C-alpha positions as CSV (number, residue, x, y, z in Angstrom):
1,M,-111.5,-138.3,-6.4
2,M,-113.3,-139.0,-3.2
3,I,-116.9,-140.1,-3.3
4,T,-118.7,-139.8,0.0
5,S,-121.6,-142.2,0.1
6,I,-124.8,-141.7,1.9
7,T,-131.6,-144.6,-3.2
8,A,-134.3,-143.4,-4.2
9,K,-136.5,-145.1,-6.6
10,P,-138.3,-142.6,-8.9
11,C,-142.0,-142.4,-8.3
12,K,-144.2,-144.0,-10.9
13,L,-146.2,-141.0,-12.1
14,S,-148.8,-143.4,-13.5
15,K,-149.6,-144.5,-10.0
16,I,-149.2,-141.3,-8.0
17,S,-149.9,-137.7,-9.0
18,K,-147.1,-135.3,-9.7
19,K,-148.4,-133.3,-6.7
20,Y,-147.1,-136.1,-4.5
21,C,-144.1,-137.1,-6.5
22,F,-141.5,-135.2,-4.6
23,L,-143.1,-136.0,-1.3
24,F,-143.1,-139.7,-2.3
25,V,-139.5,-139.5,-3.1
26,I,-138.8,-138.0,0.2
27,I,-140.6,-140.8,2.0
28,A,-138.8,-143.3,-0.1
29,I,-135.5,-141.7,0.9
30,F,-136.3,-141.6,4.6
31,A,-133.2,-140.0,6.2
32,S,-129.6,-140.4,5.3
33,I,-126.1,-141.7,6.0
34,A,-122.6,-140.7,4.7
35,I,-119.7,-143.0,4.4
36,G,-116.3,-141.5,4.9
37,P,-113.2,-141.7,2.7
38,L,-111.4,-145.0,2.1
39,A,-108.8,-146.0,4.6
40,G,-105.4,-144.4,3.7
41,A,-107.0,-141.9,1.3
42,Q,-106.0,-138.3,1.7
43,A,-108.6,-136.0,3.1
44,P,-110.3,-134.1,0.2
45,P,-110.0,-130.3,0.2
46,K,-112.9,-128.4,1.7
47,P,-115.4,-127.5,-1.0
48,T,-116.1,-123.8,-1.9
49,R,-118.7,-124.4,-4.6
50,I,-121.4,-126.9,-3.6
51,I,-124.4,-128.0,-5.5
52,S,-127.1,-130.0,-3.7
53,L,-129.8,-132.0,-5.5
54,I,-131.4,-133.0,-2.2
55,P,-133.5,-130.5,-0.2
56,A,-132.8,-132.1,3.1
57,V,-129.1,-131.9,2.6
58,S,-129.4,-128.3,1.4
59,E,-131.0,-127.5,4.7
60,M,-128.2,-129.3,6.5
61,L,-125.6,-127.2,4.6
62,F,-127.3,-123.9,5.6
63,S,-127.7,-125.1,9.2
64,L,-123.9,-125.7,9.3
65,G,-123.2,-122.2,8.1
66,A,-122.1,-123.3,4.6
67,G,-124.8,-121.3,2.8
68,P,-122.3,-119.0,1.1
69,Q,-120.6,-122.1,-0.5
70,V,-123.9,-123.3,-2.0
71,V,-124.1,-122.2,-5.7
72,A,-127.2,-124.1,-6.8
73,V,-130.0,-126.4,-5.5
74,S,-132.6,-128.7,-6.8
75,S,-135.9,-127.8,-8.4
76,F,-137.7,-128.7,-5.1
77,D,-135.7,-126.6,-2.6
78,D,-137.7,-124.0,-0.7
79,Y,-135.9,-123.7,2.6
80,P,-134.2,-121.8,4.0
81,P,-135.4,-118.6,2.2
82,E,-131.9,-118.0,0.8
83,V,-132.3,-120.8,-1.7
84,A,-134.9,-118.8,-3.6
85,K,-132.1,-116.7,-5.1
86,L,-130.0,-119.7,-6.2
87,P,-130.0,-121.4,-9.7
88,R,-132.1,-124.6,-10.1
89,V,-130.4,-127.6,-11.7
90,G,-133.0,-130.3,-11.7
91,A,-133.5,-133.1,-9.2
92,L,-133.7,-136.8,-8.9
93,L,-135.2,-137.5,-12.3
94,D,-133.9,-134.6,-14.3
95,P,-130.5,-133.3,-13.3
96,D,-129.2,-130.7,-15.7
97,L,-125.6,-131.8,-16.2
98,E,-124.7,-129.0,-18.6
99,R,-125.9,-126.4,-16.1
100,I,-124.2,-128.1,-13.2
101,L,-120.8,-128.2,-15.0
102,S,-121.1,-124.6,-16.1
103,L,-121.3,-123.6,-12.4
104,Q,-117.9,-125.3,-11.8
105,P,-118.8,-127.1,-8.5
106,D,-116.2,-128.8,-6.4
107,L,-118.8,-130.9,-4.6
108,V,-122.2,-132.2,-5.9
109,I,-124.6,-133.9,-3.5
110,V,-126.5,-136.6,-5.4
111,Y,-128.9,-139.5,-4.9
112,E,-127.3,-143.0,-4.8
113,S,-129.8,-144.2,-7.4
114,Q,-128.6,-141.6,-10.0
115,T,-126.1,-144.1,-11.4
116,D,-125.8,-142.7,-14.9
117,F,-125.5,-139.2,-13.7
118,R,-122.9,-140.1,-11.1
119,R,-120.8,-141.7,-13.9
120,Q,-121.0,-138.5,-15.9
121,L,-119.8,-136.5,-12.9
122,E,-117.0,-139.0,-12.4
123,R,-115.9,-138.6,-16.0
124,A,-115.9,-134.8,-15.4
125,S,-113.8,-135.4,-12.1
126,I,-116.4,-133.7,-10.0
127,P,-116.3,-134.9,-6.3
128,M,-119.6,-136.2,-4.9
129,F,-121.5,-136.8,-1.6
130,V,-123.8,-139.6,-2.4
131,Y,-127.1,-139.7,-0.5
132,K,-128.4,-143.0,0.7
133,H,-131.6,-143.9,2.6
134,A,-131.7,-144.8,6.2
135,G,-133.8,-144.1,9.3
136,L,-134.4,-141.3,11.8
137,R,-131.3,-142.0,13.9
138,D,-129.1,-141.6,10.8
139,I,-130.1,-138.0,10.2
140,T,-127.7,-136.8,12.8
141,V,-125.0,-139.2,11.5
142,T,-125.4,-137.6,8.1
143,I,-125.1,-134.1,9.6
144,Q,-121.9,-135.1,11.3
145,E,-120.4,-136.7,8.2
146,L,-121.4,-133.7,6.1
147,G,-119.8,-131.4,8.6
148,A,-116.6,-133.4,8.4
149,R,-116.7,-133.4,4.6
150,I,-117.0,-129.6,4.4
151,G,-114.8,-128.7,7.3
152,R,-117.6,-127.7,9.8
153,D,-117.3,-130.4,12.5
154,Q,-118.1,-128.1,15.4
155,A,-121.1,-126.6,13.7
156,A,-122.4,-130.1,13.0
157,A,-121.9,-131.1,16.7
158,D,-123.9,-128.1,17.7
159,V,-126.8,-128.9,15.4
160,V,-126.8,-132.5,16.5
161,R,-127.0,-131.4,20.2
162,R,-130.0,-129.2,19.5
163,I,-131.8,-132.1,17.7
164,D,-131.0,-134.5,20.5
165,A,-132.3,-132.1,23.1
166,R,-135.6,-131.7,21.2
167,F,-136.1,-135.4,21.1
168,A,-135.2,-135.8,24.8
169,D,-137.9,-133.2,25.6
170,I,-140.5,-135.0,23.5
171,A,-139.6,-138.4,25.1
172,A,-140.0,-137.0,28.6
173,R,-143.4,-135.5,27.7
174,V,-144.9,-138.6,26.1
175,A,-143.4,-141.1,28.5
176,G,-146.0,-143.4,30.2
177,R,-148.9,-142.1,28.0
178,T,-151.1,-144.4,26.0
179,R,-149.8,-144.8,22.4
180,P,-152.7,-144.3,20.1
181,R,-152.9,-146.5,17.0
182,T,-152.1,-144.1,14.2
183,L,-152.5,-144.1,10.4
184,L,-149.8,-141.7,9.1
185,V,-150.7,-140.6,5.5
186,F,-148.3,-138.8,3.2
187,G,-150.2,-139.0,-0.1
188,R,-153.8,-139.0,-1.1
189,D,-155.9,-137.9,-4.1
190,A,-157.7,-134.6,-3.4
191,L,-161.1,-134.9,-1.8
192,S,-161.0,-138.7,-2.2
193,L,-160.0,-141.8,-0.3
194,R,-158.1,-143.1,-3.4
195,G,-154.4,-143.1,-3.9
196,I,-153.6,-143.3,-0.2
197,Y,-150.0,-143.8,0.7
198,A,-149.1,-144.3,4.3
199,S,-146.0,-144.9,6.3
200,G,-145.0,-148.6,6.7
201,G,-143.0,-150.0,9.5
202,V,-139.6,-148.7,8.5
203,G,-138.2,-145.3,7.5
204,F,-137.9,-141.9,9.1
205,L,-141.6,-141.2,9.2
206,H,-142.3,-144.4,11.1
207,D,-139.5,-143.5,13.4
208,M,-140.8,-140.0,13.9
209,L,-144.3,-141.4,14.7
210,E,-142.9,-143.7,17.4
211,A,-140.7,-141.0,18.9
212,A,-143.8,-138.8,19.0
213,G,-145.7,-141.4,21.2
214,G,-147.8,-143.1,18.5
215,E,-148.2,-146.7,17.4
216,N,-148.1,-147.1,13.6
217,V,-151.0,-149.3,12.4
218,F,-148.7,-150.6,9.7
219,A,-145.7,-151.2,11.9
220,D,-145.7,-154.9,10.9
221,V,-145.4,-154.0,7.2
222,K,-141.6,-153.8,6.8
223,R,-141.7,-151.3,3.9
224,Q,-141.2,-147.6,3.8
225,S,-144.7,-147.0,2.4
226,V,-148.0,-148.8,2.1
227,Q,-150.6,-148.2,-0.7
228,A,-153.6,-148.4,1.6
229,T,-157.2,-149.1,0.4
230,S,-160.2,-148.1,2.4
231,E,-160.8,-151.8,3.2
232,L,-157.3,-152.2,4.5
233,I,-157.6,-149.1,6.7
234,L,-160.9,-150.3,8.1
235,A,-159.2,-153.5,9.0
236,R,-156.4,-151.7,10.9
237,R,-158.9,-149.5,12.8
238,P,-156.7,-146.5,13.6
239,D,-157.6,-144.3,16.6
240,V,-155.9,-141.3,15.0
241,I,-155.3,-140.3,11.4
242,I,-152.5,-137.8,10.7
243,E,-151.9,-136.6,7.2
244,L,-148.7,-134.8,6.3
245,R,-148.7,-132.2,3.6
246,A,-145.6,-130.3,2.4
247,S,-147.6,-127.2,1.3
248,R,-150.1,-124.9,3.0
249,M,-153.8,-125.2,2.7
250,T,-156.6,-122.8,3.5
251,T,-158.8,-123.6,6.5
252,V,-161.7,-124.4,4.2
253,Q,-159.5,-126.8,2.1
254,Q,-158.3,-128.5,5.3
255,Q,-161.8,-129.0,6.7
256,Q,-162.9,-130.4,3.3
257,E,-160.1,-133.0,3.3
258,I,-160.9,-133.9,6.9
259,D,-164.6,-134.4,6.1
260,T,-163.5,-136.8,3.3
261,W,-162.7,-139.3,5.9
262,K,-166.3,-139.3,7.1
263,A,-167.0,-141.8,4.3
264,L,-165.6,-144.3,6.8
265,P,-167.7,-143.7,9.9
266,A,-166.7,-147.1,11.4
267,L,-163.2,-145.9,12.0
268,P,-162.4,-145.1,15.6
269,A,-160.5,-142.0,14.4
270,V,-163.6,-140.7,12.6
271,R,-165.9,-141.4,15.5
272,L,-163.5,-139.7,17.9
273,G,-162.9,-136.8,15.6
274,R,-159.2,-137.4,15.7
275,I,-158.1,-136.5,12.2
276,N,-155.3,-134.1,11.8
277,I,-153.7,-132.6,8.7
278,L,-150.3,-131.1,9.3
279,T,-149.3,-128.7,6.5
280,D,-145.7,-128.2,7.6
281,P,-142.6,-129.2,5.6
282,R,-140.8,-129.9,8.8
283,T,-142.8,-133.1,9.1
284,V,-141.6,-134.6,5.8
285,T,-138.0,-133.4,5.5
286,P,-135.3,-135.6,7.0
287,G,-133.1,-132.6,7.8
288,P,-132.0,-130.5,10.8
289,R,-135.6,-129.5,11.6
290,V,-136.7,-133.1,12.1
291,G,-137.0,-132.6,15.9
292,E,-139.5,-129.8,15.3
293,G,-141.4,-131.9,12.9
294,T,-141.6,-134.7,15.4
295,E,-142.9,-132.4,18.1
296,L,-145.7,-131.3,15.7
297,L,-146.7,-135.0,15.5
298,A,-146.4,-135.4,19.3
299,R,-148.6,-132.3,19.8
300,A,-151.3,-133.9,17.5
301,L,-151.1,-137.2,19.4
302,H,-150.7,-135.9,22.9
303,P,-151.8,-132.3,23.1
304,E,-152.2,-132.6,26.9
305,A,-148.5,-133.2,27.2
306,F,-147.6,-129.8,25.9
307,R,-150.0,-127.7,28.1
308,R,-147.5,-127.4,30.9
């Protein structure tokens, strides 16, 4: 049996609300990489019944034209629209082994940290593609490795070319512009400056911010996430605050959340009115739409660069 390897530590629900749990897991995952078959091993057969427990990889599969082979997805999948019709089989913390086995998959995409679950799949002789964390540049590597694993190499090359072209356009637009010091927030208690989680200096969100022409105020903190207090944020003095939300908000809700930051009037971002809340899943999913998500960041940081 071939195991293709690409960890996610489960969120501590005592420290972060369930509302942000999946998003926190995503941030902890930060992109992906796949390791090919062992030298001398025979290439595995192309799968025809795929189950994905990782939304980013589900998106990859559909972008490669493998949607018809996907027979189930995780509890958190919501894109593309076709996944709405598919069975749900749990996720990082609660994979439903019985349900998965009943669907007779010939490839299951799992998190590397799901050690016990992977052993169970091994005992059942179910092939796996094991998802491991990495940075922004590894997203295209994962797409290519996934394409090779499922027999869609050319489709993977086409997807990668489109992503690379989007990033090249962003780089050209922001080149030579001042890089504003930016606080990139991916979790916060509602209408409060408590429970703030921000991007640290590693991971795909940090990489996206840099590619978008920003300077991460926590670039020196070599962790994927930082639990930031108001005092720490005041000390870092961001010029721009960008919050990422996976779900939509009303205009009123968005303005209320922006107004919450006015409790820190000394922040340059507050004085300058440069607080943005991006309610778009493309900004938090390390999948084939990552170039689009990065452009949304770039437009928030350098709106003038996209007027031409």
